[in-house]
C-alpha positions in Angstrom: -16.4 -0.9 -23.6 -18.2 -0.1 -20.3 -17.4 3.2 -18.2 -15.6 0.8 -15.7 -13.3 -0.5 -18.5 -12.8 2.9 -19.8 -11.6 4.1 -16.4 -9.6 1.2 -16.0 -7.5 1.8 -19.3 -7.1 5.5 -17.9 -5.9 4.5 -14.7 -3.3 2.0 -16.4 -2.3 4.7 -18.8 -1.7 7.1 -16.2 0.3 4.6 -14.0 2.6 4.0 -16.9 3.8 7.6 -17.4 6.3 9.7 -15.5 4.7 9.9 -12.1 2.3 13.0 -12.3 1.8 15.9 -9.4 -1.7 17.3 -9.5 -2.0 20.1 -7.1 -5.2 21.5 -6.3 -4.6 25.0 -5.1 -6.5 27.9 -3.7 -7.2 29.8 -0.4 -8.7 28.0 2.2 -12.5 26.9 1.8 -12.3 26.5 -2.0 -12.8 22.8 -1.5 -9.1 21.9 -2.3 -9.0 18.7 -0.1 -12.5 17.2 -1.2 -11.8 17.9 -4.6 -8.1 16.4 -4.7 -9.5 13.3 -2.8 -12.3 12.7 -5.1 -9.8 13.2 -8.4 -7.3 10.7 -6.4 -10.2 8.1 -5.9 -11.5 8.3 -9.3 -8.1 8.4 -11.3 -6.3 6.1 -8.6 -3.9 8.6 -7.2 -2.3 8.9 -4.1 -4.0 11.6 -1.9 -2.0 14.2 0.0 -3.7 16.9 2.0 -1.0 19.5 3.0 -2.8 20.5 6.1 -2.1 16.9 7.6 1.7 18.0 7.4 1.3 21.0 9.6 3.0 20.7 13.1 0.5 20.9 16.3 2.1 24.5 16.6 1.2 25.9 13.4 -2.4 24.5 13.7 -2.7 26.2 17.1 -1.3 29.2 15.7 -4.0 29.4 13.1 -6.6 28.3 15.4 -5.8 31.4 17.3 -6.5 33.4 14.2 -3.0 34.3 13.4 -1.4 33.6 9.9 1.8 31.6 9.2 4.8 33.2 8.3 7.3 32.1 5.9 9.6 31.1 8.6 6.5 28.3 9.8 6.0 27.6 6.4 9.5 26.4 5.6 9.8 23.2 7.5 6.2 22.7 6.4 7.0 22.5 2.8 10.2 20.6 3.5 8.2 17.7 4.9 5.8 17.9 2.2 8.6 17.6 -0.5 10.2 14.8 1.3 7.1 12.8 1.4 6.3 13.7 -2.5 10.0 12.5 -3.4 9.5 9.3 -1.5 6.2 9.1 -3.7 8.2 9.6 -6.9 10.8 7.0 -6.2 8.0 4.3 -5.9 6.8 5.7 -9.1 3.3 7.1 -7.8 1.0 9.9 -9.0 0.0 12.1 -6.7 -3.3 14.5 -6.0 -2.0 17.2 -3.5 -4.6 19.4 -1.7 -2.4 22.5 -1.0 -2.9 26.4 -0.7 0.1 27.4 -3.0 -0.5 31.0 -1.6 3.2 31.7 -2.7 5.0 31.7 -6.3 8.1 30.9 -5.0 6.7 28.2 -2.8 5.0 26.5 -6.1 8.0 26.8 -7.9 9.5 24.5 -5.1 7.2 21.5 -6.7 7.9 22.4 -10.2 11.7 21.3 -9.1 10.5 17.8 -8.2 10.9 15.0 -10.7 7.1 15.1 -11.3 5.2 15.8 -14.5 3.2 18.8 -12.2 0.2 20.6 -13.0 -1.8 23.1 -11.0 -5.3 23.3 -10.7 -6.2 26.8 -9.2 -9.5 26.9 -7.5 -11.1 30.5 -7.7 -14.4 31.9 -6.3 -16.4 34.7 -4.9 -15.1 35.7 -1.7 -18.6 35.2 0.0 -19.2 31.8 -0.7 -15.7 30.8 0.3 -16.5 32.4 3.7 -19.8 30.8 3.9 -18.1 27.3 3.0 -15.3 27.9 5.9 -18.3 28.7 8.5 -20.0 25.5 7.8 -16.6 23.3 8.5 -16.8 21.1 11.5 -13.6 20.6 13.6 -10.9 22.5 11.4 -8.3 24.7 12.5 -8.8 27.4 9.8 -11.4 30.2 10.8 -13.0 32.6 8.5 -11.3 35.3 10.5 -8.1 34.1 8.5 -9.5 34.1 5.2 -8.4 38.0 4.5 -5.0 37.0 5.4 -5.0 34.1 2.7 -6.4 36.5 0.1 -3.9 39.1 0.9 -0.9 36.2 0.9 -2.3 34.7 -2.3 -0.1 35.3 -5.4 -2.3 34.2 -8.2 -0.7 32.4 -10.8 -0.7 34.2 -14.3 -2.7 33.0 -17.2 0.2 32.5 -19.0 1.7 29.9 -16.7 1.4 26.8 -19.1 1.0 24.2 -16.1 -1.9 26.3 -14.2 -5.8 25.5 -15.0 -8.0 28.2 -13.5 -11.1 26.4 -12.2 -14.2 28.4 -11.0 -15.8 27.2 -8.0 -19.0 29.1 -7.9 -21.2 26.4 -8.9 -21.8 22.9 -7.6 -19.0 20.5 -6.2 -20.1 17.8 -9.0 -19.4 20.5 -11.6 -16.3 21.5 -10.6 -15.0 17.9 -9.7 -16.2 16.9 -13.4 -14.1 19.8 -14.9 -11.0 18.8 -12.8 -11.1 15.1 -13.8 -11.9 16.2 -17.5 -8.7 18.5 -17.4 -6.5 15.8 -15.8 -7.6 13.3 -18.2 -6.7 15.6 -21.0 -3.2 16.4 -19.7 -2.8 12.2 -19.4 -3.9 11.9 -22.9 -1.5 14.4 -24.2 1.3 12.9 -22.0 0.6 9.5 -23.7 0.9 11.0 -27.3 4.3 12.7 -26.6 
């Protein structure tokens, strides 16, 4: 069977399961949006970038090099969760690009009726800082990176719904690893 034929079968397989939520997480500059978008395109998932749900006030706050407070994150998270709930009701599986800084916030996504899995992007701080500096027209600056590292409550290696992905290599290698992990999760779901 051709690669396209195999891909079509895998996509149908994903569509027949309980809707899945794959959360590509990490500090800013790790490639969450690009990797989640690529996964979404290749596996026929709905792509959501959590940054798109920030209020103009929150974006301005970050553009002024001020980190968000938990009080500022609460309505943002509520909006994302409401949107995800709607997609679940439609039977859609989702690739979400989301920082996932706080453990308690990640638990909110675990409470949704999706089969949920986190793909935690980790890498060298200098590499991440260079990536942020190269971005154009983004509200997040390199000066906020330290606040993200400080706020990050990294998942524990023992968390069964988290895969740790090293991003200190080419985008294509990272994207391929993510797609392989997701395909394995889908295949395991088919065998249950």
